[in-house]
C-alpha positions, 0 to 999 in steps of 0.5 A: 232094263226096263223103260220108264215112260213118263207123260209131259205132266209127270215130268213138269211136276217133277221139274217143279218139285226140284225147283221148290227143293233148290237150296239157295247158298248165301255168304255171311257178311261177317264170317264170309262163310258159305251156308244155305239161306235157311241157316242165316238171318236176313237183314235189311235197312229201315226205309223210313229210317236211314241207317237203321238195320232191321232183321228179317227172319221171314226174308220178306221185307223189300229192299236190298238184303244182306245175310248174317250168321245168327249170332251176337259174335257174328254181329260184333264182327260185322260191325267191326269190319263195317260190313253192313255199310258195304253190303247194304250200300248204306253211306250213313252210320248204322244202327244194328240195335233191332238186330241185336235185340232180336238175336238176344231174344232167340238165343233164350229159346225158339218160342220167344216170339211165339203168341200163346 
């Protein structure tokens, strides 16, 4: 059996490539299903308007986030279960209108927000 010799730099490069390929598993607040974060929509509370929930498709907004299966049915279920308040630690009534508008828009096709 041949031996494999690797330099420290090769090992470090391999470790870094594995880190970037890590799949983060998150739980949908509505369905409680575990999925890769790329399959879920991150939502956050608007810092300037307490109780207003915003979609964060790029997963870059500051603040505590929650993960939602990107469908109107999952949004309805999360609202019914009052999951947004618990997941985001919001004590006021939540407004999910922005998330609903985003989900309705993305259902029309993947390029709806693409600039021409």
